[in-house]
Residue, then its C-alpha position, 0 to 999 in steps of 0.5 A: x390895436x392902433x398904430x405904430x407908435x400908439x403901440x410904442x406909446x402903451x408899451x411905454x405905459x405899461x413898464x411904468x406899471x410893471x409891478x402894479x399889473x402883476x396884481x392883475x395877473x390872470x384877472x378879469x378887469x372891465x371897462x365902460x367907455x373904452x372907445x374914449x381917451x380915458x378909456x381906450x389909453x387903460x385898454x391899449x395899456x393893458x392888452x399890451x401888458x398882455x402882450x409883452x408882460x404876460x399879464x395874462x388879463x382878461x379884459x372886458x369891454x361893455x360898449x355901445x358901438x361893437x365893431x368900433x371898439x374892435x377896430x381900436x383893439x382887435x380880438x384881445x378882448x370880450x365885447x359887449x353891447x351896453x349903453x350908459x346906463x343900462x344894467x350891467x346883469x348880463x355881464x360876467x363877473x369881473x375881479x376890478x373895474x375902471x368906470x370911464x363912460x361919461x358925455x363929454x363934448x363940449x356942446x352936450x354939457x351946455x346944450x343937453x344938460x337933462x342927457x349929460x345928468x341922467x346919463x352921469x348918474x344911471x350910468x354910475x349906479x348900474x356900475x357900482x351894483x354890479x360892483x356890489x353883486x359880482x364883490x370886485x376887488x377894486x374899482x376906480x370911478x373916473x371923476x374930473x377936477x372940474x368938480x371943485x368949481x371955484x376954490x379958495x386956496x389949494x384944492x385937496x380933496x376935503x376943499x371943494x370949492x362953489x359950484x352953482x348949480x343954476x349954471x346949464x354948463x355945470x350939468x357935468x360938474x354936478x353929476x360927477x359929483x353926485x356920483x363920487x357921492x355914490x360911490x361914498x355911499x356905496x362903499x359906506x352902506x354895501x362894502x364896494x371897494x371903489x373909490x374915485x379918480x378927480x382927473x385933470x385935464x388928460x390928452x397926449x397920445x391917443x388923443x383925436x385930431x378932431x377933439x373939440x377941446x382947446x388942447x387939440x385946437x391950438x395943436x392942430x392950428x400950430x401944426x398948419x402954421x395957422x394962428x391960434x385964437x382964444x375965444x375967452x381972455x385965457x385967464x383959467x388956470x390948471x394943471x394936466x395930466x399926460x394919457x402915459x400917466x393916466x394908466x398907472x394913476x388908475x392902477x394905483x388907486x385899484x390895487x391902493x385906493x382907500x373905498x369912498x375916497x377920492x383923489x386928485x390926478x394931475x402933474x403939479x408941474x404942469x399948471x399953467x393958463x390957457x395963454x400960457x399953453x397957447x404961446x407954449x403950442x405956438x412958441x414949440x409946434x408951429x415952426x415959428x408961424x403961429x402967433x396967439x389971437x383973441x377974438x373973444x365971444x360971449x355965446x361960443x365963451x359959454x360952452x366952456x367953464x367960467x375961468x378959474x385958477x385951480x391948483x390940485x394938490x396930489x399929495x393923495x395919491x403920491x402917498x401911495x407911490x404914484x409919481x407922474x413922467x411927462x410935462x405939457x410939451x411931451x404932452x403935446x410932442x406925443x400927441x402930434x406925433x401920434x396924429x402923423x403916425x396914422 
């Protein structure tokens, strides 16, 4: 199911959610996108709960690559061949669903916008049709803080900002917005018990060393003692979410989330700019060998969202009892340790 440290980390996450996991005892949970960071974190936590908390949860994984999934999780789950957008008509009935499958690579968002929109919307539709057919007790759609766009003031769930649909890179937030609309529509029209989790950017133990996003690039450069090079001015600011805190948030919404609603999920204490994050990583994880430099390239910068200053209000999910644990330094420490343990 992974390295020793990833298993240790999953046990920590499972212990954080022990009371919530009791709600899933003897139940079946289906997770899409299980080979991605968000999905794999959820699955490892569930399988670890089976091993150490006697949770007796049946985990069902519709995946494109069964061999890859089995290498990650072993024989503790049931695997079905499935691609984003395919029907789930042949899938056995589950009690709970986490829909985490999505196209998220920065290059895809910029250069394959048609596929991003089509896959996101058709995938969510297929999952919601499945949830309607089997009558799930709960479903969480994994959305993104990017749905907010440019917001005036604090971003609460009812205060979305501007997303320009003519900007090709916005294929991702626009399709996420439409998927949230589908969740609300299925909840209203068909009484499907589904809600959406607007995740802040999520990383920590389990994130791939080869991840192309800036948080991983910063860490790779720091541990190699290289300069951290920013391709933008680094002013974009937002909070983050640890892979330790992700499972407890999703489980909270599976059990207590209100159907049709959306919830911000982040550790507000991690709010910082890209430049501040780079400076933290250089200071804490390079043994004094790294510095922060700038090489602004307009073409490369086009693959990333335009600079925003997004302050997420997490009161709505906190009112359900959820609390995060890890600060930004904790997230980097656990991610780098998981790299070193492989």
